[in-house]
N, C-alpha and C positions, 0 to 999 in steps of 0.2 A: 625405534625398530633396531634390534640388536643383530638379528640374522635375517638374511633375505630369503624368505619362504612365502608360500602363498598365504598362509595364515598371518604372517608378519605384515604383508602388504595390506590385507584386509583390515587388520587391527589398526595399523598406522593411518590408513585412509579414514576409518571411522573416527579416530581421535581428531584428525585434522578437519574433517567435515563438521563435526559437532562444534569445534572451536570456531570455525568460520561462520556457522549459523548465528552465533550469539548476537552480533550487531548488524545483521542484515536489515536494510531499510524496509524491505517488503514485509517484514514481520510487524512493523508498526501499522501497516495499512491493510493487511489481509487476515481474515480469520480462516482457519484451516478446516476443511471438510474432508473426511476420509471416506472412501468408497471401495466396494469390492465388485462393482459393476464395470466391466471393461468399456462399456458404452457411456459411462457417466450417469450421474444421478439426475432425476427430475426434481427440481427444487421448488418449494412453495414458500410464500412469505407467511411468517407467523404474526399474530397480533402484537401490537406494541404495548408497552407498559402504560397502565392507566393511572394508577395512583389512588390514594385514599381520599375520601371526601366526607364531609359531615352528613350524617344520615338524616334524611327528611322524607318520610314515606318509603315508597319502594326504592330499592337500589337502582342506580342509573346503569342499566345494562347496555353494554356497547353494541352498536349495530355492526354486523359483519361487513367488512370491506371486501368486495370481490376482487380476486387477483387471478392472474393467468400464470399457471405453472410453466416453467421453461426448463428445457433440457440443455445441459452444456457438457461437452465431450472432453475427455482427457486427451492429451497429445503425448507422443513418445519422443523422448530426448535421449541422446547417448553421446558419450565422449570417452576418450581413453588415451593410452600411451603404450609404448613398447619397452620391454626389458630385454636388452640384448644378451646374447649368449655370454659375451665377455663380462657384462655386469653381473649376471647370475653366477657364473663360474668363479669369479674372483670376489664375490660378495661386496660389490661397490654400493654399499648401503646409502651413502650420502647422495650419490647421483640419482638413485631410484627414489629416495625420500623426497627430493626436490620435485620430481615428477608427480608423486603422490600428493604433495601439498598443493601444487598448482591445480591438479584435477579436483581436489576437494574444494578449493576456493571457487573454482568455476561452477561446480555443481551447486554449492550453497548460494551463489550469487545469481544463478540463472533466472529464478523466478522474478528478480528485480528487473531483468531485461524485458520480460513479458509485461510486468506491471508498469514499468516506466513508459513503455510505448502506449499502453492504454490510458495511463494518467495524463500523458502529454496530449493525446487525442481529446480527452475529456476537457483539459484546460483550454485547448483551442476551440472547443465547442461551447464555452460559456457565452451566452447571449445568442447562440446560433440555433441550438435545439435539434441537432441531427442525432445525437445519442439518446436513446429512449430508455425508460425504466423497464427492466426485464419482466417485472411483474405487472406493469401497466403499460403495455406496448404503445399506447397512444399518447403517453405523457413524457415530456422531456425529463431526463434524469437530473439535470440541473435546471430547475424551473420553479414556477410559482403555483402549481396546481396539484401538489401532492395531497392525497386524500388522507384525512385523519378523522377520528371520532371526536365529537363535541358533546358537552353536557346536554341532556335531554334526548339521548339516543339519536342524534342527528349526525350527518356527515358534513364535513367542511374541508377547506383546503389550507395548506401552509406552504412556505417557500424556503428553498435553499439557494436562492439566487438574489444577489444584491447589486444595485446600481447607485448612481449618485442621487437618485430620487428617494432611496431608502437609507443610504449611508452617505452623509455629506463628505466624508473623508475620501470618497472615490472620485472626487473632482480635483484634478491636478491642473496647475496653471500652464503646464507645458509637458512635452514628452519626456523631459528630464526632471524627475521628482527631487525635491529638496528633502533633507532629513525630516523636517517638520511635516511635510506631506506624507512621507512614508509612515511616520508615527500616527498621523491622523487616520491613515488607511488601516493600519494594523489594529489600533484600539477601536476604531469605528466598526470594523467588521466583527471583532471579538464581542463588542457590546451587542451587536445585532444578533449574533449567534446565540449569546446567552439569553436573549429575550425571545427567541423563537419558541413558539408553542406547538406542542404535538397533541397526542390523544388527551381528551378530557381537559383541554386548556392548561396542561401542565407544561411549564417551561422545561425543555428537555436538557438544557446545558447550563442552568443557572449557577452551578457550582464548579464548572470546568475552569481550570486555571492555566492550562497550557494548550497552545494551538500549533499545529504543524502547518507551515506555509509551503505550498508547492509552487516553485518559481520557474518561469520560462527562462531560457538562456539569455535573452537580451536584458533581463532585469537582475542578473546575478551581481554585476559589478556595483551598481548603485545601492543595492540592498546590503552587500557586504561592507561598503564604505559607511553606510548609515549605522550598521551594527558596530563597526570598529570605533566609530566616534563616540559611542556611548560607554566605552570601557572607562571605569572610574579609577581613582587613585589606588584603590585596592586591587586593581587588575581584574575586576569582574564587570559583567554587563548586566544591568538591571532587567534587561528583557529576557535573559535566559539563565538567570541565577536561581538556584533552588531556594524556595521560600518566598520569592517574589509573588505578589497577589495575581499577576497575569504574566505569563511567560510565552515566548515564541521560539520555536525551533524551525529549521527549514531543510528541505531537500530540493535539489536542482533537477529539472527535467530537460536534459539536453536535446530531446527530440522535438521540443516546442520552440517555435520562434515568435511566439506572441509578444506583444508589447503592451496590451491593454487588459489582460486576463490573469486572474490569480485563483488558486484553490486553497481553501482552509479546511483542516481536519481537526476536530476536537480530539486531543490526544487520549487514547484509550478506546476510541471508536474506530471501526474497521469497515470502510465502505466497499472494499473489495473482498473477494473470497478466492481461495485456492483449493481446488478439489484434487486430492491425491489418491491415485490407485497404487502407484509404486513410488516410494521415496528413494532417491538415489543414494542409498546407504550401502553398507558393505554386504547386506543380504542380497542386493541386486547387482553385485559385481561378478564379472566372469574373468577368469585367469586361465589361459592355456599354457601351463607351466612345463617344466622339463619332462614330465611324464607323458605329455600329449604328443600325438603324431604331428601336429602343426609345428611344435617347437623342434622336434627332431628333424623335420624337413626344412623349415624356414630359418632355423637358428635364432629365433627370438620368441619371446612370450608376449602376446597381446594381452593387455589388461583394459577392460572397459566397464563402464558403469551405465546403467539404464534407469530411467525414471519415467513415470507416466503421470502427468498432472496438467492443470491448466488454471488460468486466472481469468476472472470476470468481475465487472462492477456489479454490485448487488444492493447495498443499503444507502439510499439517497440521504437519509438523515445523518449519515456519518461524514458528509462532505458538503462544502458550500462554495459556490462560485461567486466571484466578484468581478464586475466589469468596470474598468477605469475609464473615465472621460478625460482626455487630454486636450480638449478644445480650449483655445485661449479665451 
């Protein structure tokens, strides 16, 4: 921003906002749904991918799985700053640019605040079952009874919930895991996810190579220690190096205090959705500059941004819960 003008503020904000969006963690977990309905869209679940099969007689037509459409509402958010008369009059570009950068960073990151709270609640719900599937309100979102189509036009169930009974690596000798136990957990759950079957008995994630692990705050330290000990002489970690056959990345959920629950997301899958009516970009910025009555009276220009959006959990097949047993 070379000159302090209303257009300059908007353009600088847009540049900073787009730059801040690039590496936001919520973008890994949310698919974006745009809407022009102020009250939000009514969402329905679409049929899953079936896959090709060898022809033998009539095609295997999928049975329709009944779902309950649900309505989720956008919420209004706003934030802003002031440009003082002194800043405007004497073109104090650097001071205002810092305010713009801070506002842009906050606007870009805010969906993560909404998502982190929901993801932490979901992590704490692993093995509890209080959070339900929005399309099947009687079923646990992290559970063992998700409805899928099977060969022969039949309906069956599959699971996105693992315990020590299904993954041996979820049994720890104590509440303080060793590096070996962490590795058994990571690769055990990854193998179970890759073996999970969906519609038409197709393994949904047989070729997935990277998994995002959502960690509760009490497990940050031991996980980080385990990861650091795996750095080899070349300075890389075989668990998160490009080209490794199976890789793990992680995000921390500070709102969760769980010690026995983990969430795994196959990278590229998005179990949450963000519905946007208004994106907090420069088109939704208001500036009451030097020509406004407010500025002439109050001697400062208020600048604020507005957005209308919301986040919800949506696709159970994009997230898996693991319950750790730490009994001796």
